[in-house]
N, C-alpha and C positions, 0 to 999 in steps of 0.2 A: 216711741223708743228711738233714740238716735243711734244709728249704726255707722261706724266709721269703717272705711274699707280702703285697702291699697290695691284692690283689683283694678285691672286696666280695661278689660272689655265689658260692654254692657251686660253680656250674658253672665260673666263672673260676678259683677256687682249685684245683679238681680238674684243670682243663686245665693249669695251671702245674706241678702235681705229676706229671702224666703226662709232660710234656715233660722235666722235670728229673730225675725218679727212675725212672719206669716204662719209658719208651721206651728209654733207654740199656741197661737190664737186658735187655729183650726183644730188642733189636737184636743183642746178643751171640750170640743163637741164631737170627738171621735173621727175627725177628718184630717186631710192633708192635701198638699198640692205638689205637683211635679212640674218642673220647667221643661217644656217640650221643645220650644224653638224661640229664637229671637231673630227676626229678619226685617230689615228696613224699618226699624222702630216699632214693629208689631210683635208683641210678646204673646206666646201661646202657652197656656198652663193646662194641666190635667188635674181636675179635682178628684181626689180618691177617698177611700174610707167612707165614713158616713156622709161626706159631702156629695159623693157621686150619687145622683138621683134624688137628692134632697130637694123638697119643694122650695126651700129658702136659699138654695145654692146661688141663684142669680143675684139675689139681694146681697148676700154675703160677699159675693165676688165684686159686684159693682161698688157697694158702699164701703167695703173693707179692703180687700186685696187690691183691686184696681186703683182706688183712690190713694192708697199708701204708696204704691209703686210710681204712680204719676207724680205725686207730691215729691218723692225722693229723686226722680229723674225726669223733671219736666221738659228738658230740652232734648232728651234722648228717646223717650217713649211716645209714640204717636197713637198707640191704642193697644188694647188687650183683648184676647179671646180665650175662651176656656172650653174644654171638652168634658 
């Protein structure tokens, strides 16, 4: 999904992509994600709902959420972490 944004900060841009692309995907499985922090190119998310504690959370995060955000912001995101 292509998301266009007029947001200026990386945190604002990530929040928009989370709302439009990530959360609907996770919601199909009863989960969600919250943006906790963006610092020096490292994005920290909290997986919630059914994602929290799910055995597939790491794979969903790496292959879905992390890849999507890095693809959208390759020059701004240096890495992602999740709680």
